[in-house]
C-alpha positions as CSV (number, residue, x, y, z in Angstrom):
1,M,-175.0,-63.6,38.8
2,E,-172.2,-67.4,38.6
3,S,-175.1,-67.5,41.9
4,G,-177.3,-69.7,38.7
5,P,-174.4,-71.8,37.9
6,A,-173.3,-73.5,41.7
7,I,-177.3,-72.9,42.2
8,F,-177.7,-76.4,38.7
9,A,-174.5,-77.8,40.3
10,G,-175.2,-78.7,43.0
11,A,-178.8,-79.1,42.3
12,V,-177.2,-81.9,39.6
13,F,-174.9,-83.3,41.9
14,C,-177.3,-83.8,45.2
15,L,-179.9,-85.4,42.8
16,F,-177.0,-87.8,40.9
17,G,-176.2,-88.8,44.4
18,V,-179.7,-89.3,46.2
19,G,-180.0,-91.1,42.9
20,L,-177.1,-93.7,43.0
21,L,-178.0,-94.1,46.8
22,V,-181.5,-95.3,46.2
23,W,-180.7,-97.6,43.2
24,T,-178.1,-98.2,45.4
25,V,-179.1,-99.6,49.0
26,S,-182.0,-101.3,46.6
27,R,-180.1,-102.8,44.9
28,A,-178.4,-104.4,48.2
29,R,-181.7,-105.3,50.2
30,Q,-182.9,-107.2,47.3
31,R,-179.8,-109.7,47.4
32,R,-179.0,-108.7,43.6
33,P,-175.8,-107.4,41.9
34,V,-174.5,-103.6,42.6
35,A,-172.4,-104.4,39.8
36,H,-171.4,-107.7,37.8
37,G,-168.5,-109.2,38.2
38,V,-167.2,-107.6,41.1
39,S,-167.3,-108.0,45.1
40,P,-171.3,-107.5,46.3
41,V,-169.5,-106.0,49.0
42,A,-166.3,-103.7,47.2
43,S,-169.1,-102.6,45.1
44,V,-172.1,-101.5,47.3
45,A,-169.2,-99.8,49.3
46,C,-167.8,-98.1,46.0
47,A,-171.2,-97.6,44.5
48,G,-172.2,-95.4,48.2
49,L,-169.0,-94.1,48.4
50,A,-169.4,-92.6,44.9
51,A,-173.3,-91.8,46.4
52,V,-171.8,-90.0,48.7
53,S,-169.3,-88.2,47.7
54,S,-171.7,-87.0,44.9
55,L,-174.4,-86.0,47.7
56,A,-170.9,-84.1,50.1
57,L,-170.1,-82.1,46.4
58,G,-173.5,-81.0,45.9
59,V,-173.8,-79.6,49.6
60,W,-170.4,-78.1,49.8
61,C,-171.7,-75.8,45.8
62,L,-175.1,-75.4,47.0
63,G,-172.8,-74.1,50.8
64,R,-171.4,-71.5,48.6
65,L,-174.0,-68.9,47.3
């Protein structure tokens, strides 16, 4: 009964992480700002950390099934 919410949460975290990672990489390759008013290196690092953390949390949720 608890596998339904775990699958949903894992899928949401994985989709968000992949989307954020793709967006961050595409912005960094085009040399466009990831966040306005922040150092480019810091914004890419922070967004990348959030994306990888979200992916890891999604994999953890799916792995607990």
